[in-house]
MIKE-863601 format. One record per residue: residue in three letters; z, x, y of N, C-alpha, C in turn. Coordinates in steps of 0.02 Angstrom, whole numbers, padded with zeros to 5 digits, always signed. Example, Ala and Ser with C-alpha at 12.3 -4.5 7.8 and 13.67 -1.06 7.14 Angstrom:
2
Ala+00390+00660-00284+00390+00615-00225+00390+00660-00165
Ser+00354+00642-00112+00357+00684-00053+00394+00645+00002
//
This chain:
320
Phe-00865-00475-00474-00851-00466-00519-00835-00475-00586
Val-00867-00503-00628-00865-00483-00700-00896-00511-00751
Thr-00913-00470-00814-00976-00444-00863-00933-00497-00936
Ala-00986-00548-00963-00938-00547-01001-00988-00561-01060
Val-00993-00536-01144-01052-00504-01181-01039-00579-01225
Arg-01088-00603-01240-01095-00655-01271-01093-00649-01365
Thr-01081-00596-01365-01059-00565-01456-01020-00554-01458
Thr-00980-00545-01427-00918-00542-01434-00874-00598-01398
Gly-00890-00632-01351-00845-00685-01317-00788-00664-01276
Ile-00804-00601-01236-00757-00556-01208-00813-00552-01129
Phe-00739-00532-01088-00755-00521-01019-00707-00463-00984
Cys-00739-00410-00969-00727-00360-00916-00750-00339-00864
Arg-00705-00284-00826-00732-00259-00779-00780-00252-00773
Ala-00780-00237-00665-00856-00188-00703-00858-00145-00721
Ser-00777-00089-00687-00791-00009-00730-00738-00003-00785
Cys-00740-00057-00831-00713-00066-00881-00754+00022-00934
Thr-00697+00028-00988-00726+00092-01007-00738+00083-01086
Ala-00722+00020-01102-00748+00009-01186-00835+00022-01181
Arg-00864+00037-01251-00929+00051-01277-00963-00033-01233
Lys-01032+00001-01189-01078-00037-01192-01130-00089-01218
Pro-01123-00164-01196-01160-00187-01239-01206-00204-01211
Lys-01272-00229-01266-01340-00245-01230-01334-00281-01187
Ala-01408-00240-01142-01401-00272-01055-01421-00366-01091
Gln-01457-00379-01148-01487-00431-01166-01409-00497-01198
Asn-01370-00457-01210-01306-00486-01230-01223-00509-01184
Ile-01280-00480-01108-01234-00478-01036-01239-00563-01019
Glu-01170-00600-00985-01162-00616-00938-01115-00616-00880
Phe-01147-00641-00801-01072-00609-00753-01078-00683-00744
Tyr-01023-00630-00706-00981-00675-00673-00938-00720-00580
Pro-00919-00727-00543-00899-00723-00478-00850-00696-00479
Thr-00824-00705-00522-00727-00732-00540-00706-00712-00640
Ala-00642-00729-00641-00632-00698-00698-00611-00785-00715
Thr-00583-00819-00675-00571-00913-00689-00640-00919-00705
Glu-00699-00899-00652-00774-00945-00707-00769-00909-00774
Ala-00754-00847-00779-00787-00851-00846-00717-00846-00909
Glu-00679-00863-00892-00615-00898-00941-00656-00969-00944
His-00646-01051-00896-00690-01093-00895-00754-01097-00946
Ala-00778-01044-00964-00835-01045-00976-00822-01023-01055
Gly-00777-01002-01086-00731-00990-01137-00731-00929-01179
Tyr-00751-00867-01113-00741-00792-01130-00629-00797-01121
Arg-00635-00743-01163-00562-00716-01152-00570-00634-01127
Ala-00511-00602-01118-00503-00561-01042-00494-00519-01113
Cys-00532-00457-01061-00516-00389-01126-00443-00362-01114
Lys-00452-00323-01170-00414-00319-01163-00349-00255-01135
Arg-00406-00192-01157-00403-00136-01149-00408-00132-01042
Cys-00466-00144-01013-00479-00156-00935-00432-00198-00907
Arg-00422-00263-00950-00372-00312-00923-00386-00351-00857
Pro-00451-00416-00869-00500-00409-00789-00424-00456-00743
Leu-00377-00511-00801-00349-00548-00781-00286-00528-00697
Asp-00268-00446-00710-00207-00438-00690-00242-00400-00631
Thr-00205-00403-00561-00182-00429-00505-00202-00333-00496
Pro-00253-00288-00451-00288-00244-00464-00182-00193-00417
Gly-00178-00145-00451-00128-00095-00427-00048-00138-00445
Gln-00074-00194-00506-00009-00234-00523+00025-00189-00537
Glu+00115-00176-00564+00139-00142-00616+00153-00170-00679
Pro+00124-00154-00737+00125-00189-00799+00182-00206-00813
Asp+00170-00265-00850+00241-00307-00884+00290-00270-00888
Trp+00266-00214-00932+00336-00164-00970+00387-00108-00952
Leu+00352-00096-00867+00391-00050-00823+00405-00118-00778
Thr+00390-00179-00744+00445-00200-00722+00529-00220-00714
Pro+00544-00228-00777+00621-00213-00773+00626-00159-00752
Leu+00602-00113-00755+00629-00037-00760+00641-00006-00657
Leu+00579-00071-00624+00577-00056-00557+00619-00123-00531
Ala+00635-00154-00562+00706-00188-00548+00762-00165-00537
Arg+00782-00101-00604+00842-00100-00591+00840-00032-00542
Leu+00801+00002-00521+00776+00024-00476+00777+00014-00404
Asp+00744-00045-00392+00811-00048-00307+00873-00094-00322
Glu+00884-00131-00366+00975-00136-00402+01014-00060-00400
Glu+00992-00025-00423+01023+00036-00412+00977+00120-00397
Pro+00968+00109-00316+00956+00138-00283+00984+00234-00277
Thr+01065+00227-00304+01080+00288-00273+01102+00310-00367
Arg+01070+00271-00420+01102+00321-00484+01032+00356-00507
Arg+01036+00419-00525+01039+00469-00542+01005+00448-00615
Trp+00936+00452-00612+00886+00414-00702+00908+00511-00743
Thr+00933+00478-00812+00868+00535-00857+00834+00505-00896
Asp+00814+00549-00948+00732+00539-00987+00798+00467-01053
Ala+00852+00485-01081+00897+00461-01134+00914+00374-01062
Asp+00930+00387-01008+00916+00326-00984+00872+00244-01004
Leu+00797+00294-01018+00753+00253-01005+00734+00248-01062
Arg+00739+00271-01130+00728+00281-01208+00806+00219-01189
Glu+00865+00213-01183+00910+00136-01183+00860+00100-01168
Ala+00826+00109-01102+00799+00042-01071+00765+00025-01142
Gly+00733+00059-01188+00681+00044-01211+00617+00075-01207
Leu+00617+00117-01134+00550+00161-01125+00542+00226-01144
His+00479+00255-01151+00458+00289-01184+00469+00349-01115
Pro+00505+00389-01103+00488+00429-01049+00414+00425-01017
Asp+00387+00480-01083+00325+00503-01090+00261+00436-01056
Arg+00276+00376-01065+00239+00330-01036+00230+00332-00987
Val+00326+00303-00955+00337+00319-00872+00312+00349-00840
Arg+00319+00431-00839+00301+00491-00831+00211+00484-00811
Arg+00198+00462-00882+00120+00446-00860+00109+00378-00798
Trp+00127+00348-00792+00121+00273-00743+00142+00316-00681
Phe+00181+00334-00686+00191+00376-00609+00176+00395-00577
Lys+00136+00462-00618+00089+00499-00591+00021+00492-00583
Thr+00006+00422-00609-00082+00418-00585-00061+00366-00515
Thr-00025+00341-00520-00002+00289-00474+00044+00289-00427
His+00074+00369-00417+00124+00348-00363+00106+00462-00368
Gly+00045+00469-00414+00041+00575-00406+00108+00597-00414
Thr+00180+00570-00452+00249+00608-00457+00271+00592-00507
Thr+00326+00617-00536+00330+00571-00589+00400+00543-00586
Phe+00422+00495-00619+00470+00468-00613+00528+00485-00578
His+00570+00546-00625+00642+00574-00605+00616+00594-00533
Ala+00565+00624-00496+00551+00653-00416+00534+00571-00385
Phe+00525+00515-00394+00511+00457-00365+00576+00454-00341
Ala+00621+00443-00388+00694+00407-00399+00726+00472-00349
Arg+00733+00521-00338+00753+00581-00317+00756+00572-00260
Ala+00685+00558-00217+00661+00589-00162+00699+00492-00128
Arg+00680+00451-00175+00695+00386-00125+00777+00386-00110
Arg+00802+00393-00149+00876+00414-00178+00896+00468-00103
Leu+00874+00532-00082+00875+00572-00047+00867+00533+00021
Gly+00800+00509+00027+00789+00436+00106+00855+00419+00118
Leu+00875+00369+00074+00954+00315+00094+00986+00362+00100
Ala+00961+00413+00082+01069+00460+00105+01055+00474+00174
Leu+00983+00518+00187+00987+00540+00281+01004+00467+00277
His+00963+00411+00271+00966+00349+00322+01082+00331+00349
Arg+01096+00328+00296+01168+00349+00301+01191+00387+00333
Val+01162+00440+00311+01192+00511+00346+01193+00481+00438
Gln+01131+00482+00455+01113+00464+00513+01137+00388+00554
Asp+01152+00364+00506+01195+00300+00549+01244+00330+00532
Gly+01276+00392+00533+01357+00428+00542+01403+00412+00507
Leu+01370+00422+00451+01447+00407+00392+01457+00485+00395
Pro+01519+00507+00358+01536+00570+00327+01492+00601+00247
Val+01484+00655+00297+01382+00678+00234+01419+00672+00145
Ala+01489+00692+00141+01524+00717+00068+01540+00643+00041
Arg+01547+00587+00088+01535+00523+00047+01476+00467+00042
Val+01433+00518+00078+01365+00489+00042+01337+00535-00021
Ala+01339+00586-00007+01332+00606-00060+01361+00618-00154
Phe+01424+00620-00121+01455+00557-00199+01426+00518-00217
Glu+01415+00452-00173+01394+00413-00165+01314+00378-00200
His+01292+00431-00160+01209+00421-00191+01196+00463-00300
Gly+01281+00494-00312+01262+00526-00372+01262+00585-00403
Tyr+01285+00621-00337+01288+00698-00331+01369+00731-00329
Glu+01374+00761-00386+01454+00792-00402+01472+00838-00355
Ser+01452+00849-00338+01452+00914-00265+01435+00899-00208
Leu+01461+00953-00161+01439+00956-00085+01368+00975-00074
Ser+01378+01055-00144+01313+01094-00118+01282+01076-00154
Gly+01291+01049-00227+01217+01026-00235+01194+00968-00193
Phe+01208+00925-00155+01200+00891-00120+01142+00934-00057
Asn+01179+00968-00030+01127+00997+00019+01078+01023-00012
Ala+01063+01060-00077+01060+01120-00071+00964+01052-00100
Ala+00977+00989-00110+00920+00950-00115+00875+00932-00058
Phe+00942+00948-00034+00930+00917+00041+00869+00954+00061
Arg+00905+01031+00073+00839+01088+00100+00770+01101+00072
Glu+00803+01058-00022+00714+01049-00077+00681+01030-00017
Leu+00687+00975-00013+00652+00909+00030+00649+00911+00079
Leu+00712+00924+00153+00684+00923+00196+00677+00983+00249
Gly+00689+01058+00215+00686+01103+00238+00774+01093+00283
Ala+00808+01085+00291+00870+01092+00346+00949+01035+00278
Ala+01010+01060+00303+01044+01044+00294+01042+00942+00313
Pro+01096+00881+00312+01098+00835+00278+01101+00832+00375
Thr+01153+00882+00417+01194+00868+00466+01155+00901+00513
Ser+01099+00943+00503+01059+00956+00548+00973+00946+00567
Thr+00973+00890+00502+00902+00871+00508+00888+00812+00547
Thr+00811+00846+00593+00806+00741+00651+00738+00723+00629
Ala+00713+00747+00564+00676+00704+00541+00706+00620+00511
Ile+00671+00560+00548+00681+00504+00510+00647+00485+00456
Pro+00696+00447+00403+00645+00422+00339+00584+00377+00354
Leu+00533+00386+00342+00507+00352+00326+00455+00292+00277
Phe+00498+00254+00248+00489+00228+00198+00419+00219+00182
Val+00388+00222+00104+00336+00211+00083+00325+00167+00030
Gln+00287+00086+00025+00296+00052-00016+00228+00071-00031
Arg+00216+00018-00113+00141+00049-00151+00131-00059-00163
Leu+00108-00094-00098+00121-00194-00134+00034-00208-00147
Ala+00037-00232-00230-00021-00234-00252-00040-00306-00219
Thr-00114-00309-00224-00157-00366-00197-00203-00387-00225
Pro-00229-00462-00189-00302-00478-00237-00377-00432-00226
Leu-00340-00395-00197-00399-00343-00184-00398-00270-00189
Gly-00320-00248-00231-00307-00195-00275-00248-00171-00208
Pro-00226-00102-00263-00154-00088-00195-00182-00062-00114
Met-00109-00047-00105-00128-00062-00013-00041-00011-00032
Val-00058+00013+00046+00009+00078+00027+00023+00054+00116
Ala+00096+00019+00131+00122+00045+00180+00192+00076+00195
Ala+00202+00097+00260+00257+00159+00274+00279+00114+00325
Ala+00347+00117+00335+00380+00089+00406+00449+00106+00405
Ser+00475+00136+00441+00553+00139+00484+00574+00089+00488
Asp+00637+00101+00518+00663+00009+00542+00656+00001+00601
Asp+00610+00050+00634+00566-00009+00734+00536-00049+00676
Gly+00495-00037+00634+00400-00070+00626+00368-00028+00595
Leu+00324-00082+00554+00266-00017+00539+00214+00020+00569
Tyr+00191+00070+00517+00165+00129+00543+00097+00120+00506
Leu+00081+00099+00445+00048+00134+00403+00001+00074+00360
Leu-00048+00023+00355-00057-00044+00299-00126-00003+00261
Glu-00169+00043+00218-00198+00078+00220-00198+00024+00118
Phe-00281-00022+00106-00290+00013+00031-00303+00082+00020
Ala-00263+00082-00027-00250+00135-00071-00316+00188-00120
Glu-00344+00194-00062-00411+00230-00046-00407+00322-00058
Pro-00366+00350-00085-00348+00436-00069-00404+00457-00016
Glu-00455+00471-00030-00496+00507+00044-00483+00486+00103
Arg-00461+00405+00099-00447+00412+00153-00389+00418+00155
Leu-00355+00354+00133-00258+00374+00134-00224+00441+00167
Glu-00263+00490+00121-00189+00534+00088-00218+00578+00182
Pro-00248+00605+00194-00255+00637+00259-00191+00585+00309
Gln-00216+00527+00334-00199+00480+00341-00098+00513+00373
Val-00072+00492+00261+00002+00489+00284+00017+00551+00308
Arg-00032+00621+00283-00009+00669+00314+00001+00680+00373
Arg-00047+00650+00428-00049+00654+00483+00029+00600+00523
Leu+00036+00563+00514+00060+00522+00520+00144+00552+00505
Gly+00175+00592+00443+00221+00628+00444+00218+00658+00491
Arg+00168+00692+00518+00174+00758+00568+00180+00738+00631
Arg+00140+00690+00657+00160+00688+00714+00234+00635+00707
Leu+00237+00625+00691+00350+00559+00679+00384+00618+00675
Glu+00375+00680+00664+00429+00727+00608+00455+00699+00565
Ala+00416+00647+00523+00473+00603+00492+00467+00646+00421
Gln+00502+00645+00360+00496+00616+00310+00490+00555+00270
Leu+00426+00543+00232+00403+00494+00185+00459+00482+00107
Val+00474+00430+00110+00498+00418+00041+00500+00376+00030
Pro+00465+00378-00064+00452+00296-00073+00524+00260-00091
Gly+00526+00201-00068+00557+00132-00039+00532+00111-00037
Thr+00592+00047+00014+00576-00008+00055+00663-00005+00100
Asn+00635-00079+00149+00669-00078+00175+00649-00135+00213
Glu+00673-00185+00271+00685-00225+00287+00605-00243+00316
Ile+00586-00196+00336+00509-00229+00384+00454-00226+00309
Leu+00483-00178+00255+00424-00185+00210+00438-00230+00177
Thr+00487-00252+00180+00518-00334+00132+00473-00387+00182
Ile+00465-00377+00256+00421-00410+00281+00369-00448+00254
Leu+00328-00375+00281+00262-00364+00235+00279-00383+00203
Ala+00309-00367+00154+00264-00384+00057+00247-00471+00055
Ser+00303-00497+00086+00304-00589+00102+00245-00592+00133
Glu+00235-00573+00212+00158-00627+00227+00116-00585+00196
Leu+00104-00537+00175+00065-00502+00173+00029-00580+00081
Gly+00081-00581+00037+00047-00644-00024+00058-00702+00002
Glu+00083-00715+00075+00054-00790+00083-00028-00781+00141
Tyr-00019-00721+00162-00109-00723+00195-00146-00708+00142
Phe-00148-00706+00083-00184-00703+00019-00173-00734-00006
Glu-00126-00829+00005-00146-00894-00007-00157-00921+00033
Ala-00173-00881+00084-00189-00925+00149-00155-00990+00178
Lys-00060-00988+00188-00033-01003+00168-00004-00967+00300
Ile-00026-00933+00292+00004-00896+00351-00082-00858+00398
Gln-00088-00872+00458-00163-00848+00475-00129-00776+00542
Ser-00083-00760+00549-00029-00712+00571+00009-00676+00549
Phe+00027-00647+00576+00100-00604+00550+00134-00584+00600
Ser+00188-00569+00571+00244-00547+00644+00288-00499+00626
Val+00283-00474+00566+00293-00393+00557+00291-00369+00625
Pro+00354-00337+00625+00339-00298+00671+00308-00205+00694
Leu+00272-00202+00754+00196-00148+00733+00220-00081+00750
Cys+00240-00021+00747+00225+00053+00789+00151+00081+00804
Pro+00128+00049+00813+00029+00077+00826+00051+00161+00853
Leu+00005+00187+00823+00024+00265+00891-00058+00289+00869
Gly-00078+00291+00947-00136+00324+00973-00143+00306+01036
Thr-00216+00340+01057-00207+00365+01147-00204+00268+01166
Pro-00191+00290+01208-00188+00225+01284-00280+00187+01242
Phe-00324+00189+01265-00354+00159+01264-00365+00144+01180
Gln-00379+00171+01123-00334+00144+01054-00302+00066+01059
Leu-00241+00059+01077-00187+00047+01110-00203-00008+01153
Gln-00257+00021+01184-00294-00075+01204-00348-00111+01168
Val-00392-00056+01121-00420-00101+01084-00389-00116+01031
Trp-00329-00104+00981-00291-00123+00947-00254-00196+00955
Lys-00237-00228+01006-00185-00272+01071-00261-00329+01039
Gln-00324-00296+01064-00356-00347+01074-00388-00392+01013
Leu-00383-00329+00957-00419-00344+00907-00348-00400+00859
Arg-00280-00387+00874-00253-00465+00880-00264-00524+00908
Gln-00293-00538+00940-00324-00598+00994-00389-00635+00965
Ile-00397-00579+00918-00479-00645+00858-00458-00693+00822
Pro-00460-00748+00836-00430-00765+00807-00455-00797+00744
Tyr-00418-00821+00681-00407-00811+00607-00474-00846+00603
Gly-00509-00850+00552-00578-00862+00555-00621-00869+00585
Thr-00627-00811+00635-00648-00815+00674-00693-00718+00684
Thr-00754-00720+00723-00767-00639+00700-00821-00655+00788
Cys-00811-00572+00814-00855-00559+00857-00887-00492+00862
Ser-00947-00454+00871-00954-00399+00894-00944-00319+00890
Tyr-00946-00269+00898-00899-00217+00929-00957-00213+01023
Arg-00970-00250+01058-00995-00272+01126-00947-00333+01136
Asp-00948-00385+01094-00876-00426+01124-00853-00418+01126
Leu-00798-00343+01094-00755-00313+01087-00730-00271+01157
Ala-00783-00243+01165-00808-00206+01225-00786-00237+01286
Ala-00830-00297+01278-00844-00342+01343-00756-00354+01356
Ala-00736-00410+01300-00654-00426+01315-00591-00365+01347
Ile-00609-00315+01327-00558-00245+01357-00590-00219+01436
Gly-00601-00231+01480-00663-00226+01502-00708-00154+01514
Arg-00735-00158+01458-00780-00075+01458-00816-00066+01414
Pro-00890-00134+01433-00916-00181+01400-00975-00094+01422
Thr-00996-00060+01439-01031+00022+01413-01002+00075+01337
Ala-00933+00041+01336-00891+00086+01310-00875+00041+01217
Val-00943+00059+01194-00968+00002+01131-00934+00055+01078
Arg-00999+00075+01099-00964+00146+01014-00893+00204+00996
Ala-00878+00178+01068-00774+00218+01068-00738+00175+01061
Val-00773+00104+01061-00747+00049+01047-00752+00025+00949
Ala-00785+00032+00930-00806+00041+00861-00760+00089+00821
Gly-00750+00165+00853-00729+00221+00847-00661+00223+00859
Ser-00648+00159+00888-00551+00155+00877-00522+00123+00850
Asn-00603+00052+00821-00596+00012+00766-00575+00035+00706
Gly-00639+00095+00706-00617+00110+00630-00550+00160+00638
Asp-00478+00197+00684-00457+00211+00664-00404+00180+00685
Asn-00391+00109+00673-00361+00066+00660-00330+00101+00590
Arg-00219+00108+00597-00221+00106+00535-00169+00054+00495
Met-00192+00005+00527-00155-00045+00513-00204-00114+00467
Ala-00261-00106+00414-00285-00155+00402-00264-00240+00384
Ile-00271-00263+00419-00243-00344+00394-00209-00388+00466
Val-00175-00317+00456-00120-00341+00489-00151-00345+00596
Ile-00185-00289+00611-00241-00277+00662-00285-00279+00611
Pro-00325-00341+00635-00364-00370+00604-00455-00343+00610
Cys-00471-00277+00612-00501-00242+00613-00562-00282+00585
His-00562-00308+00531-00609-00332+00465-00641-00389+00527
Arg-00623-00392+00581-00652-00479+00620-00705-00468+00640
Val-00730-00394+00623-00768-00365+00704-00826-00364+00678
Ile-00896-00364+00660-00955-00386+00620-01002-00371+00693
Gly-01067-00320+00630-01151-00299+00691-01176-00328+00723
Ala-01197-00329+00793-01234-00391+00805-01271-00455+00789
Asp-01311-00404+00741-01363-00441+00693-01326-00503+00637
Gly-01241-00501+00631-01213-00526+00607-01169-00520+00541
Ser-01223-00442+00513-01202-00396+00455-01092-00391+00468
Pro-01097-00358+00422-01038-00326+00428-01019-00269+00434
Thr-01054-00238+00405-01048-00168+00443-01014-00121+00388
Gly-00968-00054+00430-00917-00034+00399-00860-00030+00403
Tyr-00828-00009+00337-00749-00036+00350-00727+00029+00304
Gly-00657+00028+00332-00628+00063+00312-00619+00056+00215
Gly-00581+00005+00203-00570-00026+00147-00631-00027+00088
Gly-00698-00024+00098-00747-00071+00106-00776-00112+00107
Val-00855-00087+00123-00879-00155+00121-00874-00230+00099
Trp-00883-00239+00078-00821-00262+00010-00795-00293+00019
Arg-00714-00292+00018-00656-00290+00049-00692-00336+00100
Lys-00701-00328+00158-00708-00338+00208-00743-00436+00214
Gln-00796-00432+00161-00827-00468+00163-00778-00530+00117
Arg-00748-00496+00077-00685-00553+00055-00630-00568+00089
Leu-00621-00530+00127-00555-00539+00182-00594-00612+00213
Leu-00652-00601+00245-00686-00647+00287-00691-00725+00247
Glu-00711-00726+00211-00719-00767+00163-00662-00798+00163
Leu-00587-00751+00141-00524-00816+00130-00522-00846+00198
Glu-00539-00795+00239-00515-00840+00311-00556-00888+00337
Gly-00633-00929+00304-00675-00924+00336-00673-01017+00279
//
């Protein structure tokens, strides 16, 4: 919902940091569109018309160039030449990705380089193609990031991408084999899962994208536009045999329908394992594509959801 202020004619997000108006001057609207139709204009501070997690307009050209020139070594002078203040770019990346722009670009460049080395290309060729002036500098950068030289590391690159959705930003991680993670960007839940995933796969998490993440981004956009009801992106779920059985059954729940935890337990032939089924449902690391949001309480209540019950309700409304 959004809050609209009669005396100013402006509507805001509930979390807006602007000075709070008097209660008698406030109106509530379920959506920003309804507030606009009522004659209110959007707040310039909290920008309620923006998709949560979406990059700002001033940054879009830089991100496009980062995709077009993944091997480029960026400098502050390059940012200024593009009409951007380095401090502004640095603050956005620190807030959004927890690292600076230069560190983000460097990790992405090295992740792509690792991929090419493991494909069998000569290390020297890869080093020079990825912006390094010497082989020793390339090896040193690799050791700093991965703890080993490019020819001796067994780590696989796991590409991590932030995706904007109508329900807030999500973070996805994928190798060339398939998707391993898709979660709403809630730090207290996401960060431990990302660390565990990296350790379990002995993988190096690097910012960037690949074919799997490109497919996911496209299908996720179509899902939120109600154009598709299922996903074709390849999945690589990691879990116990019991968890894998539960997650496989979750994908059998039809779009637009729900079931209870008891129903789910019965469907996998374990009718007395309701609590274990609920635990496995909560351990699902691939929100939406493995639709754990379609499982509700026996009384019809939405119960818990890792991304927040309000998101679960919105997803069910979208599919309903």
